[in-house]
N, C-alpha and C positions, 0 to 999 in steps of 0.2 A: 575504690567502686565495689560493688556487690556482686559475688560470684554468680552466676548464672549455673544451676544445677541442668540435669539432664530432662529432667519429665515434673509432673504436675507430685507425684509420693518425694522426692527428692526436694523438690520445690514449688510449695504452691503458691509462695508470692510471687512467682515469677510464671506461672503457667495455670490456666484455669478452665481448661477442657469440659473438664465434669462441671463445674458450673454454667457453660453457654449449653451444655445437654441437658440440665433442669428448665434453663429457658424455654428450650425447644421445647420442650414435653408437658409445658406448663400451655393450658387453653390460654388463648385472647391476648398472649406475649409475642411481641415477634423483636426482630433484631435487624438494629441497621447500623451504620459506623460513625463513629465521630473521630475518621481519617487514622491512616494504617500507624502514622506517628507523633500521633496529636500536635499534628501542624497549625501554629497559631499562622493566619492567611493572612492579617496587615500586618506580622511583622518585616523589618528589613529583611530584603533577600530573597523573601520566596513571594516567586511566580507564580502565574498562574498553569505554567506549563510544569512544575515542581507539585502545585496540587493536584491535579489530575493525574498525573501519575502514581500521585503517592494513592488517589480514593483507586485506580486501577490495582493498585498492589492492593487494597482493602479486600476488591472485590474479586480476585484471586485468591485468596487466603478463604475468602466466605464458600469459594466455589467447592471447595473441597470437599465442604462438609453437605452441600443442595444446601445452601442458603442462599435466598436472592437478598441483595442487596436495594432497598426502594429508599431509605431514609436516611438523613445527617444531621447529627446535630456538631454544630461546629466549636471546636476547641475555645476557649474564653469567648464566644459567641463573635468571634472575628468575622466577618464573611463582605462580600462586595457583589452588585449583581454580575460582575466579571465572573466572580467564584459562584455566583447558581448557576449560569451559562455551562461552565462548564462542568459543573454536577451533571445538568440533563443532559451532557455528550456522553458521558457512562452510563446512562441509563437510571439518574437517584433524580427523583423528580419531586419528592415532599423534604421541608425542611423545618426547623425550629428556628425562629424568628426572634429578634429581638423584641421587648416592650417597645411602645412607639412615644420615647419621651427623651430628651435631650439625656439623661442621664443614664440613661439606656443603651447610647445610640456606639455603634460598633467601633470601637480605635484599638490602638495597637498599646502594650500596654506602658509605654512611654508619656502617651498622649493622655493618660489619666490622672486627674490631679482627685487630692485627698477628698475635696469638697464632694464633689461628684460620686466618690464612693460612699461618703457621710452620708447623704442623702439618700440614696439606696439602700441602706441601713438604715437611716428612720422608716425610708418608706415602707418597706415591712413589718415596720407595728403601726405606724397610721397612713391614712390613706393621702399622702401629698400627690401621687400622680394618675388615680383614677382606676377602676376594676380590670382595665386591659381586656377583656373580653371582644368577641372578635365573632362577626356574624358570617353564615357560610357563603354569604354570596362574596364577601373580601377572599376568602379563601380561596372561590371558585375561580376571582378572578385574577389571583397570581397565578408565577408564572416562575418557576416551579411552583406547587404548591405550598404557600406559607402558614405552616400552622402556630403562630408566634406564642410565645411565654405570655402566662398570666400573675406567673408567681413564684419564685424560688423558694422553696420550704428549706430553711435553715435552718442547721438541726442545732440542738439544744445545747446550749452554753450556760454555763454555773452561775458566771457575772450579770446576764442577761434573764437568768429564769421569773425573775418577778415580769419581768415582759412578753411571756408567753402565754399569756391570757388575750391580751392585745395581737401578737401574731395571729394565731388560731382565728378569732373573731377578723382579722380582715381576710385569712382566705374565705372564710366560711362566706364571709359577705359577699366574694365577686363570686364564689361557687353559685350563691342564691340570687344572684345579679343577671348571672349566664344561665341558669335554669327557666329562671322566669320570662327570660326575652326569647329562648331558644336556640343563644349563640354557644359557644366555645370557649372554655376554661382549661386552660393549658397548667398544669401545677408541675413543678420538674423540681428535683434533686441529686446530689450526688451520693450512689446507695453508699460509696464507701466512709460517708459522716454520718452514717448510725453506727460506724463500728465500735464506736467512745461513747460512752453512756446510751448503750443499747434498749436499756429498759425505758428511760425517758423520750426517747427517739419514737421507740416502736409506741408508746402509749398516745404521746401526740398523732401519729399518722395514724393510730386507732379512731382516733376523735373524727378526723377529716372523714374516714372513710365511712364512719356511722352517720355525719352528714352528707355526704352523698346519698347515702342508701336513704335517708328520708326523703333527698330530692330523687333519689330514682322513685320511691313511689310516689310522689304528689306531683311530680312534673316529665315526668316519664327521661329524667337527665338521663345519659347512659356514658360509660367509662370506653373509651375509642383509644386502639395505634394510632400514631399518624399512619401507619400506611392506610388503616380501615378509614382516617378521615378523607385520604385520597382519592380511597377506591370511591368515595361516597362521592366525590365530586368531577370526577369522570363527567365527559357529555354524555354517554351513551348508560348512567346509570339513570336513575330516577326514585329518588328518596322519598319515601312518607314519613320516616320519620328522622328528623335531625336535630338530635339534642345530645351533648356530648362532657359528657363529666371527665 
């Protein structure tokens, strides 16, 4: 087991307050929770009580820095209605749900087969399951607010580099689909995946951002955090602009 240092200077791999400070200082950025200890909710032995206690611990840490925790991304995309209710009880009212298709169904790791994983990989390059955009009305009707995933941005992989054009085309077409219909497109990725092949990954992200800028100019497409989406969906808010990138 790797030794844990005393602070970020001596051990930047286990401490990252400076990164949190940068996020807080960046306009348009918000901080949610991924649970306190990366709790995979559907694994054997994980109770609702344990999950709720985990979220309360995460909120206590955030409160030390005056960070309100309103949103959650569930580790390994494992969740259920019981978890949504427990999260609401501690003040978390918006989450990133899964795409609505059986290959993206929330399961414990042992319940996933190679076939489903293979289909998810193929779906990243070829539209097998649809655009997975969502209407504002559908988000408003969910409780807590579900801002479901539209597409996972897979990092650059040398072995699959010849397919990168297909991956980007898949993402751009779904973004355009959402922009034209005034719907929500939710792109996500793991930032640490960009640490390897950084130049290629940033080039890929830059191309997506350029496409967003075009959609913003043409269709008034917007970039919003999950918290901002939730704020627009609250009953007291009457929004005249409902376009999300």
